[in-house]
C-alpha positions as CSV (number, residue, x, y, z in Angstrom):
1,X,10.8,-50.7,71.7
2,X,13.3,-48.2,70.9
3,X,13.6,-46.2,67.8
4,X,16.9,-47.0,67.4
5,X,15.8,-50.5,67.4
6,X,13.3,-49.7,64.5
7,X,15.7,-47.3,61.9
8,X,18.4,-50.5,62.3
9,X,16.2,-52.5,60.9
10,X,15.1,-50.5,58.2
11,X,16.1,-52.6,54.5
12,X,15.5,-51.2,50.8
13,X,15.2,-54.0,49.3
14,X,11.5,-54.7,51.2
15,X,9.8,-51.9,49.7
16,X,9.7,-54.2,46.5
17,X,6.3,-54.1,45.4
18,X,5.0,-51.6,47.2
19,X,3.1,-48.2,45.9
20,X,4.6,-45.2,46.7
21,X,2.2,-44.4,49.1
22,X,2.7,-47.7,51.2
23,X,6.3,-46.7,50.9
24,X,6.2,-43.5,52.2
25,X,4.9,-44.9,55.0
26,X,7.5,-47.8,54.9
27,X,8.9,-46.1,58.1
28,X,8.2,-42.9,59.3
29,X,5.4,-43.8,61.2
30,X,7.0,-45.9,63.4
31,X,10.1,-43.6,63.7
32,X,7.0,-40.6,64.7
33,X,5.2,-42.9,67.2
34,X,8.6,-44.1,69.0
35,X,9.6,-40.2,69.6
36,X,10.1,-38.8,73.4
37,X,7.9,-36.1,74.5
38,X,8.7,-32.5,73.8
39,X,7.9,-29.1,75.0
40,X,7.2,-25.5,73.1
41,X,10.7,-23.8,72.0
42,X,9.1,-20.2,72.4
43,X,12.0,-18.6,71.8
44,X,12.9,-20.7,68.6
45,X,12.8,-17.2,66.4
46,X,15.7,-15.8,68.1
47,X,18.9,-17.8,68.3
48,X,22.5,-17.1,68.6
49,X,22.8,-13.6,67.7
50,X,26.1,-11.8,68.1
51,X,26.6,-10.5,72.0
52,X,25.5,-7.2,72.5
53,X,22.0,-8.1,71.5
54,X,18.6,-8.6,73.2
55,X,18.9,-12.6,72.5
56,X,20.5,-15.6,73.1
57,X,23.9,-15.0,73.1
58,X,26.3,-18.2,72.6
59,X,29.5,-17.5,74.6
60,X,31.1,-21.0,75.7
61,X,30.9,-24.3,75.2
62,X,28.5,-26.8,73.1
63,X,25.2,-25.2,72.3
64,X,22.5,-28.2,72.8
65,X,18.6,-27.5,72.2
66,X,16.9,-31.0,72.9
67,X,12.6,-32.1,73.4
68,X,11.3,-29.4,72.0
69,X,9.0,-27.8,69.0
70,X,8.1,-25.1,67.7
71,X,5.2,-23.7,65.8
72,X,6.6,-20.7,63.4
73,X,5.1,-17.7,63.1
74,X,7.6,-16.0,61.1
75,X,9.8,-17.2,58.1
76,X,11.8,-19.6,60.2
77,X,11.6,-21.7,63.5
78,X,15.4,-20.7,64.4
79,X,18.0,-18.7,62.7
80,X,21.8,-18.7,63.5
81,X,23.0,-15.3,62.6
82,X,26.0,-14.5,60.2
83,X,28.7,-13.2,62.3
84,X,30.3,-10.3,61.1
85,X,33.7,-11.4,60.8
86,X,33.1,-15.8,60.5
87,X,35.4,-16.0,64.0
88,X,34.8,-19.9,64.5
89,X,31.9,-20.5,67.2
90,X,32.7,-21.5,70.9
91,X,31.4,-25.2,70.0
92,X,29.7,-27.9,68.8
93,X,25.8,-27.2,67.8
94,X,23.2,-29.7,68.4
95,X,19.8,-30.6,67.8
96,X,18.0,-33.5,70.0
97,X,14.2,-34.6,69.6
98,X,13.5,-31.4,67.6
99,X,10.1,-30.6,65.8
100,X,9.9,-27.6,63.2
101,X,6.7,-26.8,61.6
102,X,4.2,-23.8,61.0
103,X,1.9,-22.5,63.4
104,X,-1.5,-24.3,62.1
105,X,-4.1,-22.2,63.6
106,X,-4.3,-20.0,62.3
107,X,-2.2,-21.7,59.8
108,X,1.4,-19.8,59.0
109,X,1.3,-20.0,54.8
110,X,4.9,-18.1,54.6
111,X,7.4,-19.9,56.7
112,X,10.3,-21.2,54.7
113,X,12.8,-22.6,56.8
114,X,12.8,-25.1,59.8
115,X,16.2,-23.5,60.8
116,X,18.6,-21.2,58.4
117,X,21.9,-21.5,59.9
118,X,25.1,-19.2,58.6
119,X,29.1,-20.4,59.7
120,X,28.0,-22.9,61.4
121,X,30.4,-25.2,63.6
122,X,30.2,-29.1,64.2
123,X,26.7,-29.6,63.5
124,X,24.4,-32.8,64.8
125,X,21.0,-33.0,64.2
126,X,19.2,-36.5,65.9
127,X,15.9,-37.5,66.2
128,X,14.7,-34.5,64.5
129,X,11.5,-33.8,62.2
130,X,10.9,-30.7,59.7
131,X,7.0,-31.2,59.1
132,X,5.0,-29.0,56.3
133,X,7.3,-26.4,55.6
134,X,5.8,-25.9,52.7
135,X,7.7,-22.8,51.0
136,X,11.2,-24.1,51.2
137,X,14.0,-25.7,53.3
138,X,13.6,-28.2,56.2
139,X,17.7,-27.8,57.2
140,X,19.2,-24.8,55.7
141,X,22.7,-24.8,56.8
142,X,25.9,-23.5,55.7
143,X,28.6,-25.2,57.5
144,X,32.7,-25.2,58.0
145,X,33.3,-28.3,59.8
146,X,31.0,-31.9,60.3
147,X,27.2,-32.9,59.6
148,X,25.0,-35.2,60.8
149,X,21.6,-35.9,60.7
150,X,20.6,-39.1,62.3
151,X,17.3,-41.0,62.6
152,X,15.7,-37.9,61.0
153,X,12.4,-36.9,58.8
154,X,11.8,-34.5,56.2
155,X,8.0,-34.6,55.3
156,X,6.3,-32.4,52.7
157,X,9.3,-29.3,52.7
158,X,8.1,-27.6,50.4
159,X,11.6,-26.8,48.4
160,X,14.6,-29.2,49.9
161,X,14.2,-31.5,53.3
162,X,18.3,-30.4,53.6
163,X,20.5,-28.4,52.1
164,X,24.2,-28.1,53.1
165,X,25.6,-25.7,51.2
166,X,29.5,-24.8,52.1
167,X,30.6,-20.7,50.6
168,X,33.2,-19.3,51.9
169,X,33.5,-17.0,49.0
170,X,31.3,-14.1,48.1
171,X,28.6,-15.1,45.7
172,X,25.9,-13.4,43.8
173,X,25.2,-10.2,45.2
174,X,26.3,-11.8,48.7
175,X,28.8,-11.9,50.7
176,X,30.4,-15.3,52.2
177,X,28.0,-17.3,54.3
178,X,30.9,-19.5,56.6
179,X,34.7,-19.5,57.3
180,X,36.8,-22.0,54.9
181,X,37.3,-25.8,56.4
182,X,40.2,-26.3,58.6
183,X,40.2,-30.0,58.1
184,X,38.8,-32.6,56.0
185,X,34.9,-32.8,56.6
186,X,33.5,-35.5,56.9
187,X,29.2,-35.5,56.7
188,X,26.6,-38.1,57.5
189,X,23.0,-38.7,56.8
190,X,21.8,-41.6,58.3
191,X,18.6,-43.6,59.0
192,X,16.6,-40.2,57.7
193,X,13.8,-40.0,55.2
194,X,12.0,-37.4,52.8
195,X,8.5,-37.5,52.1
196,X,7.3,-35.4,49.1
197,X,10.1,-33.0,49.6
198,X,10.0,-30.5,46.7
199,X,5.8,-29.9,45.9
200,X,5.7,-26.8,46.7
201,X,8.0,-24.4,47.0
202,X,9.5,-21.6,44.2
203,X,12.9,-23.3,44.4
204,X,12.5,-26.9,44.7
205,X,15.0,-29.2,44.2
206,X,16.7,-32.5,45.2
207,X,15.2,-33.5,48.7
208,X,19.3,-33.5,50.5
209,X,21.6,-31.2,48.5
210,X,25.6,-31.1,49.4
211,X,27.0,-27.8,47.8
212,X,31.1,-28.0,48.4
213,X,30.8,-30.7,51.2
214,X,34.0,-30.8,50.7
215,X,37.2,-28.2,49.0
216,X,40.6,-29.0,47.1
217,X,42.6,-29.2,49.3
218,X,40.9,-30.7,52.5
219,X,38.7,-33.2,50.5
220,X,35.3,-34.4,52.3
221,X,33.4,-37.5,52.5
222,X,29.6,-38.0,52.6
223,X,28.0,-41.5,54.1
224,X,24.0,-42.0,53.2
225,X,22.5,-45.2,54.7
226,X,19.5,-46.4,55.8
227,X,17.7,-43.5,53.9
228,X,14.1,-43.6,51.9
229,X,13.4,-40.8,49.4
230,X,9.8,-40.6,48.4
231,X,7.7,-38.6,46.2
232,X,4.5,-38.9,44.4
233,X,2.8,-35.5,44.5
234,X,-0.6,-34.9,44.1
235,X,-0.4,-32.5,41.4
236,X,1.8,-31.9,38.6
237,X,3.8,-28.2,38.6
238,X,5.3,-28.3,34.5
239,X,4.1,-28.6,31.2
240,X,5.6,-32.5,31.2
241,X,3.4,-33.8,33.9
242,X,6.2,-34.2,36.6
243,X,4.9,-35.3,39.9
244,X,8.5,-35.5,41.7
245,X,11.9,-34.5,42.0
246,X,15.0,-35.6,43.3
247,X,16.9,-37.5,45.4
248,X,20.2,-36.1,46.2
249,X,22.8,-33.6,44.2
250,X,26.8,-33.8,45.4
251,X,28.1,-30.6,43.6
252,X,30.6,-28.0,43.3
253,X,28.4,-24.4,43.5
254,X,28.7,-20.7,43.6
255,X,30.5,-19.0,46.8
256,X,33.2,-21.5,46.0
257,X,36.7,-21.5,43.4
258,X,36.1,-23.4,40.5
259,X,37.5,-26.6,41.0
260,X,41.0,-28.1,39.7
261,X,40.9,-31.0,42.0
262,X,38.1,-33.1,43.5
263,X,36.2,-31.1,46.2
264,X,35.3,-35.6,47.7
265,X,37.1,-38.5,48.7
266,X,34.1,-40.5,48.6
267,X,30.4,-40.7,48.5
268,X,28.6,-43.5,50.0
269,X,25.1,-44.2,49.5
270,X,24.3,-47.9,50.9
271,X,20.7,-49.5,51.8
272,X,19.1,-46.3,50.8
273,X,15.2,-46.1,48.7
274,X,14.7,-43.9,46.0
275,X,11.0,-44.1,45.2
276,X,9.9,-41.5,42.9
277,X,7.2,-40.8,40.3
278,X,7.6,-38.6,36.8
279,X,10.2,-36.7,37.8
280,X,11.6,-33.8,36.8
281,X,15.5,-34.4,37.1
282,X,18.0,-37.1,37.8
283,X,17.6,-38.8,40.8
284,X,20.6,-38.6,42.3
285,X,23.8,-36.4,40.7
286,X,27.3,-36.3,41.8
287,X,30.7,-34.6,41.0
288,X,34.2,-34.0,41.6
289,X,34.4,-37.4,44.1
290,X,37.0,-39.6,43.8
291,X,35.1,-42.8,44.5
292,X,31.3,-43.0,44.3
293,X,28.9,-46.7,45.7
294,X,25.8,-47.4,45.5
295,X,25.2,-50.0,47.4
296,X,22.0,-52.4,48.4
297,X,19.9,-49.4,47.4
298,X,16.1,-49.4,46.3
299,X,15.5,-47.1,43.2
300,X,11.6,-47.5,42.0
301,X,11.1,-45.6,39.0
302,X,7.6,-45.0,38.1
303,X,5.8,-43.4,34.9
304,X,9.3,-42.4,34.2
305,X,12.7,-43.6,32.9
306,X,14.6,-42.9,35.9
307,X,18.8,-41.6,35.7
308,X,21.7,-41.3,37.9
309,X,24.3,-38.9,36.6
310,X,27.8,-39.0,37.3
311,X,29.9,-35.9,36.2
312,X,27.3,-34.1,34.5
313,X,27.4,-30.2,33.2
314,X,28.3,-27.9,36.0
315,X,29.7,-24.4,35.5
316,X,31.9,-24.8,38.5
317,X,33.2,-27.8,38.6
318,X,36.1,-26.9,36.6
319,X,38.2,-29.5,35.6
320,X,38.1,-32.2,38.4
321,X,36.0,-35.7,38.0
322,X,34.1,-38.5,39.2
323,X,37.1,-41.0,38.8
324,X,35.8,-44.8,40.1
325,X,32.0,-46.3,40.3
326,X,30.7,-49.0,42.3
327,X,27.2,-50.7,41.8
328,X,26.9,-53.4,44.0
329,X,23.3,-55.5,44.7
330,X,20.8,-52.7,43.9
331,X,17.8,-53.5,42.8
332,X,15.3,-51.7,40.6
333,X,11.5,-51.6,39.5
334,X,11.0,-49.9,36.2
335,X,13.9,-48.4,34.1
336,X,16.9,-46.5,35.7
337,X,19.6,-45.8,34.4
338,X,23.5,-44.6,35.4
339,X,24.7,-42.1,32.9
340,X,28.4,-41.1,32.7
341,X,29.2,-37.5,31.1
342,X,32.5,-37.0,29.1
343,X,35.0,-33.8,30.6
344,X,33.7,-30.6,28.8
345,X,30.4,-31.6,28.1
346,X,28.3,-29.1,27.7
347,X,25.6,-30.7,27.0
348,X,23.4,-34.0,28.3
349,X,23.0,-36.1,25.1
350,X,26.3,-37.6,25.3
351,X,27.7,-39.9,27.6
352,X,30.7,-42.2,27.9
353,X,28.4,-45.1,29.3
354,X,25.0,-46.1,29.5
355,X,24.1,-48.6,32.0
356,X,21.0,-50.2,33.6
357,X,21.8,-50.1,37.3
358,X,19.4,-53.6,37.3
359,X,22.9,-55.3,36.5
360,X,24.2,-55.2,39.8
361,X,21.5,-57.1,40.8
362,X,23.4,-59.9,42.9
363,X,26.6,-58.5,41.1
364,X,29.3,-56.1,41.8
365,X,30.3,-53.9,38.6
366,X,33.2,-51.0,39.0
367,X,33.4,-48.5,36.0
368,X,36.3,-46.2,35.8
369,X,34.1,-42.6,35.7
370,X,37.1,-41.5,33.5
371,X,36.8,-43.3,30.7
372,X,33.4,-45.2,31.0
373,X,34.9,-48.4,30.7
374,X,33.6,-51.2,33.3
375,X,36.5,-52.7,35.0
376,X,35.4,-55.3,36.7
377,X,31.6,-56.9,36.8
378,X,30.9,-60.3,39.1
379,X,28.6,-62.3,41.0
380,X,28.0,-61.8,44.5
381,X,27.2,-64.5,47.0
382,X,23.1,-65.2,46.3
383,X,23.1,-67.6,49.3
384,X,24.2,-65.6,51.9
385,X,21.9,-62.0,50.6
386,X,18.7,-64.7,49.9
387,X,19.2,-66.0,54.1
388,X,19.8,-61.9,54.8
389,X,16.4,-61.5,52.9
390,X,14.5,-63.6,54.9
391,X,15.6,-62.8,58.2
392,X,14.7,-59.3,58.0
393,X,11.7,-59.9,56.5
394,X,11.3,-62.4,59.5
395,X,12.0,-59.7,61.7
396,X,9.5,-57.3,60.3
397,X,6.7,-59.5,60.8
398,X,7.5,-59.9,64.7
399,X,7.8,-55.7,65.2
400,X,5.8,-54.6,62.3
401,X,3.1,-56.8,61.4
402,X,5.2,-57.2,58.1
403,X,4.3,-53.6,56.7
């Protein structure tokens, strides 16, 4: 059976009633077992310098890396260096079936990035795995165009699994990291899975972070579909006894102008599992987006009250504001609350709306994110959803023995 057949059968609602350990293994082992063979990527530490350097040059067309694995001895497996004038790259940059990991014998504890990429063009990661990078990020990309992660895994990345950080302006002590967008960017995170990200890095954060995935003049879109985010660390990392961080962040951040209009047209989160234990922050935080959708998702909050935050305080959001929220057929275990914040709020204890996400189980709830008003609340056809769930269970029994 090919890998696409495996991932297309992932259904978040089937995680209900399972332990955190079971949900960590719900789909990832099957994906990894289906990977094609890979050969050692000997030159992985020396990638895409400007012409005149002694290492790999990228002068024309798409750059494609396929069927490779690394045993990283230094800080990164691959580095797309900042070209000095931030000129356009020659084409797209594509990885297919690439594994980044630290050297094992002797173990390299200093690896920080599976890849660190400045001024990235249209960027695609397909069937890629980021494993045991205990200090920082699996993939850290500063793009000026579309990005895609399709059928990827991020296992025990110490800070974040992936970070998309569009920064066309100077920030802190740094100059710009990438060119401005030239068209409306589309970002896709599909059939990808994050296990125990944020456990050990000094800058632990959300498993998937998108900083300015769009701009005021060229609004972006983000689709997060058929993904799982599961974390229960072995040890606590703060005085609160936290055992996980958060899953998804979409937000304006430094290196961009303060927002006066929204940076995003739409953020869609569909058929995703969020399973977190004693988290130290929101499961998902979304800002500066016209419409936000959570559909057919499973939220599991173990030993704490989990939250989804919309329009929470942030220095870079300015006067931009999410406008509309749609919750459709989401299921929960434990306490999971949607919180909608008022404009110009600088505190985390005042809300336009607090809504139990379980209210959308079998229903569609539409919310005005600017006022907190519930615009509509209607039931979905239960007979259709029940039939679909049963057929999925039957298929899973055939393919995975009911796992």
